[in-house]
C-alpha positions as a LaTeX table, in Angstrom:
\begin{tabular}{lrrr}
\hline
Residue & $x$ (\AA) & $y$ (\AA) & $z$ (\AA) \\
\hline
Met1 & 12.76 & $-41.00$ & 68.14 \\
Lys2 & 9.98 & $-39.75$ & 70.09 \\
Val3 & 9.06 & $-36.38$ & 68.56 \\
Thr4 & 5.95 & $-34.58$ & 69.73 \\
Lys5 & 4.53 & $-31.05$ & 69.82 \\
Arg6 & 5.95 & $-30.41$ & 73.22 \\
Thr7 & 9.62 & $-31.44$ & 71.23 \\
Phe8 & 8.80 & $-28.34$ & 68.89 \\
Leu9 & 6.77 & $-25.96$ & 71.19 \\
Gly10 & 8.19 & $-26.95$ & 74.55 \\
Leu11 & 10.51 & $-23.79$ & 75.23 \\
Ala12 & 7.62 & $-21.65$ & 74.70 \\
Gly13 & 4.71 & $-24.06$ & 75.75 \\
Ala14 & 2.45 & $-25.24$ & 73.94 \\
Ser15 & $-0.10$ & $-22.33$ & 74.41 \\
Ala16 & 2.30 & $-19.73$ & 74.01 \\
Ile17 & 0.14 & $-17.19$ & 72.31 \\
Ala18 & 0.43 & $-14.21$ & 74.36 \\
Leu19 & 2.93 & $-12.07$ & 73.54 \\
Ser20 & 5.75 & $-10.62$ & 75.26 \\
Ala21 & 7.06 & $-7.15$ & 75.68 \\
Ala22 & 7.52 & $-5.53$ & 72.35 \\
Pro23 & 10.89 & $-4.56$ & 71.25 \\
Ala24 & 12.21 & $-0.61$ & 72.08 \\
Val25 & 12.83 & 0.44 & 68.56 \\
Ala26 & 15.62 & 3.05 & 67.99 \\
Gln27 & 14.00 & 6.11 & 67.06 \\
Gly28 & 15.28 & 7.33 & 63.50 \\
Trp29 & 15.56 & 3.61 & 61.93 \\
Glu30 & 13.53 & 2.70 & 58.99 \\
Pro31 & 14.47 & 0.96 & 56.21 \\
Thr32 & 15.06 & 3.61 & 53.05 \\
Arg33 & 15.20 & 1.05 & 49.93 \\
Pro34 & 12.72 & $-1.88$ & 49.54 \\
Ile35 & 13.25 & $-5.16$ & 51.86 \\
Asp36 & 14.38 & $-8.21$ & 50.57 \\
Phe37 & 11.81 & $-10.37$ & 51.11 \\
Val38 & 13.83 & $-13.82$ & 50.60 \\
Ile39 & 11.48 & $-16.94$ & 50.44 \\
Met40 & 13.29 & $-20.54$ & 50.90 \\
Ala41 & 11.12 & $-22.37$ & 48.84 \\
Gly42 & 9.42 & $-22.20$ & 45.45 \\
Pro43 & 6.51 & $-20.42$ & 44.21 \\
Gly44 & 2.98 & $-21.44$ & 45.57 \\
Gly45 & 4.05 & $-23.13$ & 48.84 \\
Gly46 & 3.37 & $-22.90$ & 52.12 \\
Ala47 & 6.06 & $-20.32$ & 52.94 \\
Asp48 & 5.00 & $-18.51$ & 49.77 \\
Gln49 & 1.88 & $-18.04$ & 50.50 \\
Ile50 & 3.10 & $-17.22$ & 53.96 \\
Ala51 & 5.42 & $-14.90$ & 52.63 \\
Arg52 & 2.85 & $-12.92$ & 50.22 \\
Phe53 & $-0.02$ & $-12.83$ & 52.85 \\
Ile54 & 2.25 & $-11.18$ & 55.18 \\
Gln55 & 3.27 & $-8.55$ & 52.16 \\
Ser56 & $-0.44$ & $-7.75$ & 51.79 \\
Val57 & $-0.80$ & $-6.93$ & 55.64 \\
Val58 & 1.81 & $-4.94$ & 55.87 \\
Glu59 & 0.70 & $-2.86$ & 52.48 \\
Lys60 & $-2.76$ & $-2.87$ & 53.44 \\
Asn61 & $-1.77$ & $-1.52$ & 57.02 \\
Asp62 & 0.50 & 0.93 & 56.03 \\
Met63 & 3.07 & $-0.55$ & 58.41 \\
Ala64 & 6.16 & 0.12 & 56.55 \\
Pro65 & 7.94 & 3.26 & 54.80 \\
Arg66 & 9.11 & 0.73 & 51.77 \\
Pro67 & 7.72 & $-2.61$ & 50.39 \\
Leu68 & 8.51 & $-6.07$ & 51.24 \\
Val69 & 9.45 & $-7.49$ & 47.97 \\
Pro70 & 9.35 & $-11.52$ & 47.87 \\
Asn71 & 12.15 & $-13.13$ & 46.38 \\
Asn72 & 12.23 & $-17.14$ & 45.82 \\
Lys73 & 15.38 & $-18.76$ & 46.48 \\
Gly74 & 14.27 & $-22.26$ & 47.02 \\
Gly75 & 17.07 & $-24.27$ & 45.07 \\
Gly76 & 19.23 & $-26.61$ & 46.92 \\
Ser77 & 16.63 & $-27.59$ & 49.82 \\
Gly78 & 16.70 & $-23.78$ & 50.73 \\
Ala79 & 20.55 & $-23.78$ & 50.26 \\
Glu80 & 20.36 & $-21.09$ & 47.88 \\
Ala81 & 17.91 & $-18.91$ & 50.73 \\
Leu82 & 20.61 & $-19.78$ & 53.22 \\
Ile83 & 23.52 & $-18.67$ & 51.25 \\
Trp84 & 21.51 & $-15.50$ & 49.73 \\
Leu85 & 21.23 & $-14.33$ & 53.11 \\
Asn86 & 24.58 & $-15.24$ & 55.09 \\
Asn87 & 26.42 & $-13.02$ & 51.96 \\
Ala88 & 23.60 & $-10.49$ & 51.84 \\
Ser89 & 24.99 & $-6.79$ & 50.67 \\
Asp90 & 22.76 & $-4.80$ & 52.99 \\
Pro91 & 21.76 & $-7.07$ & 56.60 \\
Asp92 & 19.79 & $-4.14$ & 57.36 \\
His93 & 17.45 & $-4.66$ & 54.31 \\
Thr94 & 17.52 & $-8.62$ & 54.21 \\
Ile95 & 15.03 & $-10.84$ & 55.59 \\
Leu96 & 14.64 & $-14.81$ & 55.33 \\
Val97 & 10.59 & $-16.37$ & 55.98 \\
Thr98 & 12.02 & $-19.56$ & 56.90 \\
Leu99 & 10.70 & $-23.30$ & 57.09 \\
Asn100 & 12.59 & $-26.59$ & 58.85 \\
Ser101 & 15.01 & $-26.62$ & 55.94 \\
Phe102 & 16.59 & $-23.61$ & 58.15 \\
Phe103 & 17.53 & $-26.45$ & 60.26 \\
Ser104 & 17.79 & $-29.71$ & 58.17 \\
Thr105 & 20.03 & $-28.32$ & 55.12 \\
Pro106 & 22.97 & $-27.12$ & 57.18 \\
Ile107 & 23.34 & $-30.09$ & 59.04 \\
Arg108 & 22.79 & $-31.99$ & 55.61 \\
Gln109 & 25.25 & $-30.06$ & 53.73 \\
Pro110 & 28.02 & $-28.68$ & 56.23 \\
Asp111 & 30.28 & $-27.57$ & 53.07 \\
Leu112 & 27.63 & $-24.41$ & 52.78 \\
Gly113 & 29.54 & $-23.06$ & 56.00 \\
Ile114 & 26.09 & $-22.41$ & 57.62 \\
Asp115 & 25.74 & $-20.98$ & 61.06 \\
Ile116 & 22.19 & $-20.56$ & 62.07 \\
Met117 & 23.41 & $-18.52$ & 65.09 \\
Thr118 & 24.49 & $-15.90$ & 63.43 \\
Phe119 & 21.32 & $-15.20$ & 61.96 \\
Thr120 & 19.54 & $-12.44$ & 63.21 \\
Pro121 & 16.06 & $-13.44$ & 65.26 \\
Ile122 & 13.07 & $-11.46$ & 64.38 \\
Ala123 & 9.66 & $-13.36$ & 64.95 \\
Met124 & 8.46 & $-16.53$ & 64.89 \\
Met125 & 4.72 & $-16.52$ & 63.51 \\
Gly126 & 3.42 & $-20.11$ & 63.96 \\
Val127 & 3.99 & $-23.81$ & 63.30 \\
Asp128 & 2.24 & $-25.90$ & 60.52 \\
Pro129 & 1.42 & $-29.58$ & 60.86 \\
Phe130 & 1.57 & $-31.91$ & 57.76 \\
Ala131 & $-0.94$ & $-34.32$ & 56.55 \\
Leu132 & $-0.63$ & $-37.36$ & 54.55 \\
Trp133 & $-3.05$ & $-37.11$ & 50.71 \\
Val134 & $-3.69$ & $-38.92$ & 47.67 \\
His135 & $-5.54$ & $-38.40$ & 45.04 \\
Lys136 & $-9.47$ & $-38.94$ & 44.94 \\
Asp137 & $-9.07$ & $-41.74$ & 42.01 \\
Ser138 & $-6.47$ & $-43.75$ & 43.89 \\
Gly139 & $-9.10$ & $-46.37$ & 45.75 \\
Ile140 & $-7.62$ & $-45.75$ & 48.93 \\
Glu141 & $-10.02$ & $-44.36$ & 51.40 \\
Ser142 & $-7.77$ & $-45.35$ & 54.69 \\
Phe143 & $-4.38$ & $-45.28$ & 56.16 \\
Glu144 & $-4.39$ & $-48.92$ & 56.44 \\
Gln145 & $-4.95$ & $-49.21$ & 52.89 \\
Trp146 & $-2.50$ & $-47.25$ & 51.97 \\
Val147 & 0.06 & $-48.78$ & 53.90 \\
Glu148 & $-0.90$ & $-51.66$ & 52.02 \\
Thr149 & $-0.76$ & $-50.41$ & 49.01 \\
Val150 & 2.61 & $-48.93$ & 49.13 \\
Lys151 & 3.79 & $-52.48$ & 50.28 \\
Gly152 & 2.19 & $-54.03$ & 47.50 \\
Ala153 & 4.27 & $-51.78$ & 44.97 \\
Asn154 & 7.36 & $-53.14$ & 46.10 \\
Gly155 & 9.40 & $-49.75$ & 45.95 \\
Asp156 & 7.76 & $-48.00$ & 42.81 \\
Tyr157 & 5.16 & $-46.25$ & 44.56 \\
Val158 & 6.08 & $-42.58$ & 44.15 \\
Thr159 & 5.51 & $-39.86$ & 46.77 \\
Gly160 & 6.51 & $-36.47$ & 45.94 \\
Gly161 & 8.02 & $-33.48$ & 48.28 \\
Thr162 & 10.15 & $-30.11$ & 48.08 \\
Gly163 & 13.59 & $-31.76$ & 48.52 \\
Thr164 & 15.29 & $-34.18$ & 49.94 \\
Gly165 & 16.20 & $-34.02$ & 53.50 \\
Gln166 & 13.65 & $-31.58$ & 53.53 \\
Glu167 & 10.59 & $-31.66$ & 55.89 \\
Asp168 & 8.38 & $-33.98$ & 53.47 \\
Ser169 & 10.74 & $-36.37$ & 52.98 \\
Ile170 & 12.21 & $-36.57$ & 56.58 \\
Val171 & 8.15 & $-37.44$ & 57.12 \\
Phe172 & 7.81 & $-39.92$ & 54.45 \\
Ala173 & 11.20 & $-41.66$ & 55.45 \\
Tyr174 & 9.76 & $-41.78$ & 58.93 \\
Thr175 & 6.84 & $-43.25$ & 58.29 \\
Asn176 & 8.48 & $-46.13$ & 55.83 \\
Asn177 & 10.85 & $-46.95$ & 58.41 \\
Ala178 & 7.78 & $-47.19$ & 60.90 \\
Phe179 & 5.26 & $-49.53$ & 58.93 \\
Asp180 & 8.58 & $-50.99$ & 57.00 \\
Met181 & 7.81 & $-49.93$ & 53.60 \\
Asn182 & 9.58 & $-48.43$ & 50.84 \\
Ser183 & 9.06 & $-45.76$ & 47.97 \\
Lys184 & 10.05 & $-43.70$ & 45.50 \\
Tyr185 & 10.40 & $-39.94$ & 46.31 \\
Ile186 & 10.37 & $-37.34$ & 43.91 \\
Pro187 & 11.87 & $-33.96$ & 44.78 \\
Phe188 & 10.02 & $-30.94$ & 43.24 \\
Asp189 & 10.96 & $-26.75$ & 43.82 \\
Gly190 & 7.95 & $-25.84$ & 46.23 \\
Gly191 & 5.28 & $-27.40$ & 48.04 \\
Gly192 & 2.82 & $-25.80$ & 45.48 \\
Ala193 & 4.26 & $-27.72$ & 42.91 \\
Val194 & 4.14 & $-31.18$ & 44.75 \\
Ala195 & 0.40 & $-30.11$ & 45.43 \\
Ala196 & $-0.41$ & $-29.80$ & 41.82 \\
Ala197 & 1.58 & $-33.00$ & 41.19 \\
Leu198 & $-0.54$ & $-34.99$ & 43.28 \\
Ala199 & $-3.76$ & $-33.69$ & 41.86 \\
Gly200 & $-2.63$ & $-34.20$ & 38.20 \\
Gln201 & $-1.50$ & $-37.85$ & 39.04 \\
Gln202 & 2.10 & $-37.45$ & 38.24 \\
Ile203 & 3.27 & $-38.82$ & 41.80 \\
Gln204 & 0.54 & $-40.97$ & 44.44 \\
Ala205 & 1.04 & $-39.28$ & 47.84 \\
Thr206 & 2.32 & $-36.24$ & 49.67 \\
Val207 & 2.58 & $-34.66$ & 52.97 \\
Asn208 & 1.49 & $-31.60$ & 52.29 \\
Asn209 & 0.56 & $-28.69$ & 54.89 \\
Pro210 & $-2.90$ & $-27.63$ & 55.09 \\
Ala211 & $-2.48$ & $-24.48$ & 53.56 \\
Glu212 & $-0.33$ & $-25.83$ & 50.25 \\
Ala213 & $-3.37$ & $-28.49$ & 49.47 \\
Arg214 & $-6.37$ & $-26.42$ & 50.10 \\
Gly215 & $-7.48$ & $-25.50$ & 46.76 \\
Phe216 & $-7.20$ & $-29.52$ & 45.59 \\
Phe217 & $-8.89$ & $-30.12$ & 48.49 \\
Gln218 & $-11.43$ & $-27.92$ & 48.51 \\
Ser219 & $-12.31$ & $-29.14$ & 44.50 \\
Gly220 & $-12.11$ & $-32.64$ & 45.94 \\
Asp221 & $-9.04$ & $-33.66$ & 43.80 \\
Val222 & $-7.25$ & $-34.98$ & 46.91 \\
Arg223 & $-8.26$ & $-36.53$ & 50.39 \\
Pro224 & $-6.08$ & $-36.80$ & 53.40 \\
Leu225 & $-5.88$ & $-40.17$ & 55.06 \\
Leu226 & $-3.58$ & $-38.95$ & 58.23 \\
Val227 & $-2.18$ & $-35.99$ & 59.97 \\
Phe228 & 0.90 & $-35.63$ & 61.89 \\
Ser229 & $-0.23$ & $-33.41$ & 64.73 \\
Asp230 & $-0.81$ & $-34.47$ & 68.46 \\
Glu231 & $-4.37$ & $-34.22$ & 68.13 \\
Glu232 & $-7.10$ & $-34.46$ & 65.07 \\
Met233 & $-7.26$ & $-31.66$ & 63.10 \\
Pro234 & $-10.71$ & $-29.82$ & 63.25 \\
Ala235 & $-10.17$ & $-29.10$ & 59.48 \\
Tyr236 & $-10.63$ & $-32.72$ & 58.59 \\
Pro237 & $-12.52$ & $-34.61$ & 61.31 \\
Gly238 & $-12.55$ & $-37.90$ & 61.81 \\
Ile239 & $-8.76$ & $-38.48$ & 60.10 \\
Pro240 & $-6.22$ & $-39.74$ & 62.65 \\
Thr241 & $-2.92$ & $-38.55$ & 63.53 \\
Met242 & $-0.07$ & $-41.10$ & 63.79 \\
Lys243 & $-0.09$ & $-41.47$ & 67.25 \\
Ser244 & $-3.19$ & $-43.18$ & 66.97 \\
Lys245 & $-1.70$ & $-45.36$ & 65.02 \\
Gly246 & 0.85 & $-46.57$ & 67.68 \\
His247 & 3.54 & $-44.56$ & 66.82 \\
Asp248 & 4.16 & $-40.93$ & 69.06 \\
Phe249 & 5.16 & $-39.19$ & 66.15 \\
Ser250 & 4.29 & $-35.13$ & 64.77 \\
Tyr251 & 6.02 & $-33.07$ & 63.07 \\
Tyr252 & 5.61 & $-29.08$ & 62.37 \\
Asn253 & 6.64 & $-26.81$ & 60.28 \\
Gln254 & 8.35 & $-23.77$ & 61.57 \\
Arg255 & 7.00 & $-20.54$ & 59.87 \\
Ala256 & 8.98 & $-17.62$ & 61.24 \\
Val257 & 11.15 & $-14.62$ & 60.22 \\
Val258 & 14.91 & $-14.10$ & 60.26 \\
Gly259 & 17.29 & $-11.48$ & 59.32 \\
Ala260 & 20.79 & $-11.87$ & 58.12 \\
Pro261 & 24.06 & $-11.91$ & 59.99 \\
Gly262 & 25.62 & $-8.28$ & 60.69 \\
Met263 & 22.03 & $-6.83$ & 60.76 \\
Ser264 & 22.48 & $-3.75$ & 63.04 \\
Asp265 & 20.76 & $-4.02$ & 66.70 \\
Glu266 & 18.74 & $-0.71$ & 65.56 \\
Ala267 & 16.88 & $-2.52$ & 62.47 \\
Ala268 & 16.25 & $-5.86$ & 64.26 \\
Ala269 & 14.71 & $-4.36$ & 66.93 \\
Tyr270 & 12.57 & $-2.07$ & 63.50 \\
Tyr271 & 11.16 & $-5.24$ & 62.07 \\
Gln272 & 10.61 & $-7.09$ & 65.65 \\
Asp273 & 8.45 & $-4.50$ & 66.31 \\
Leu274 & 6.84 & $-4.48$ & 62.51 \\
Phe275 & 6.53 & $-8.09$ & 62.79 \\
Lys276 & 4.68 & $-8.34$ & 65.76 \\
Lys277 & 1.92 & $-5.81$ & 64.56 \\
Val278 & 1.71 & $-8.08$ & 61.57 \\
Tyr279 & 1.11 & $-11.25$ & 64.05 \\
Glu280 & $-1.20$ & $-9.46$ & 66.20 \\
Ser281 & $-3.30$ & $-7.96$ & 63.03 \\
Pro282 & $-6.91$ & $-9.64$ & 62.69 \\
Glu283 & $-5.53$ & $-10.73$ & 59.37 \\
Trp284 & $-2.69$ & $-12.69$ & 60.85 \\
Gln285 & $-4.72$ & $-14.08$ & 63.42 \\
Gly286 & $-7.45$ & $-15.38$ & 60.88 \\
Tyr287 & $-5.33$ & $-16.96$ & 58.84 \\
Leu288 & $-3.73$ & $-19.07$ & 61.47 \\
Glu289 & $-6.87$ & $-19.94$ & 61.88 \\
Ser290 & $-7.89$ & $-20.53$ & 58.53 \\
Glu291 & $-4.89$ & $-22.13$ & 57.34 \\
Ser292 & $-4.83$ & $-24.83$ & 60.49 \\
Leu293 & $-1.49$ & $-23.27$ & 61.78 \\
Ser294 & $-0.94$ & $-23.01$ & 65.35 \\
Pro295 & $-0.05$ & $-19.67$ & 66.79 \\
Leu296 & 3.46 & $-19.25$ & 68.72 \\
Trp297 & 5.26 & $-16.16$ & 69.23 \\
Met298 & 8.50 & $-15.88$ & 70.82 \\
Asn299 & 10.89 & $-13.04$ & 71.53 \\
Pro300 & 14.43 & $-13.50$ & 70.19 \\
Glu301 & 16.00 & $-15.17$ & 73.41 \\
Glu302 & 13.34 & $-17.61$ & 72.81 \\
Gln303 & 13.99 & $-18.21$ & 69.13 \\
Lys304 & 17.24 & $-18.58$ & 69.27 \\
Ala305 & 17.00 & $-21.38$ & 71.90 \\
Tyr306 & 14.50 & $-22.84$ & 69.35 \\
Trp307 & 17.19 & $-22.66$ & 66.88 \\
Glu308 & 19.29 & $-25.24$ & 68.78 \\
Leu309 & 16.73 & $-26.98$ & 70.04 \\
Gln310 & 15.39 & $-27.75$ & 66.60 \\
Met311 & 18.84 & $-28.67$ & 65.36 \\
Asp312 & 19.46 & $-31.18$ & 67.99 \\
Val313 & 16.41 & $-33.01$ & 67.20 \\
His314 & 16.80 & $-32.78$ & 63.32 \\
Lys315 & 20.09 & $-34.23$ & 63.93 \\
Gln316 & 18.84 & $-36.81$ & 65.45 \\
Leu317 & 16.04 & $-37.29$ & 63.14 \\
Leu318 & 18.21 & $-37.14$ & 60.26 \\
Ala319 & 20.34 & $-39.80$ & 61.72 \\
Glu320 & 17.69 & $-42.57$ & 62.80 \\
Ile321 & 16.31 & $-41.81$ & 59.08 \\
Gly322 & 19.46 & $-42.08$ & 57.22 \\
Asn323 & 18.98 & $-39.12$ & 55.22 \\
\hline
\end{tabular}
């Protein structure tokens, strides 16, 4: 399957940075208790970092009368979070920070009974590319050398990610298929744990997002060999793309906020307005740049169309890589 940035951003356009008109906020509705800010990943990963950064922006700028309370539920490749949100006892006070397991987990686990189209669109905050990382002491200096090393290990080369069928395993499975390789895959609770495992040499390679690997990259413990974006990334000058290796494949993790099924229209409008303010803030725009995220805003209708597109994309991807 040809997967490119256009696949992930095509509905809104790769340059869809301009914001649409703000939703009309119903007069008088505000949260009356702390907001359950569910994260479908463990502590330290990209989704967790983003949720806690958003929490700090809202608190610093006094944007909400009640606090956002981060609530990590990363079990079952995000299934725990989806079930929690789907069964929320107070939909007007329950929102979720998502990644692409929002699409892949319901496909892989149909018995969950999760229909993401019943969830409430709040805000698309950006998309996050992936990079292939190895330890500084691996002796591997190039992607070609990495491929030779994995092939020479005869299935014993150990990689790690955030769960079978999640973003990391999809990228590794595609890469294995594309270059006729075989490797072991160990699931961890979140992207932070994955990055730490590579820095500690418990595993041999990861496909962490830039934010997840940033500290270990800055300290020199890990190095990128390849990026899964359409173009080379300014953060990693000279590091090639998968496309430059003859495979028209890139993969971006959505960074979005979603409301529970059954959320009232008034509450949805309130949160859409709140997160638009966060998106427009200097803090979030600076975060997009510093963490190498691609900016992307969508209104609720565009988000629903994006969900439908991504369900189709991930069904095809998962079928082709046998996941």
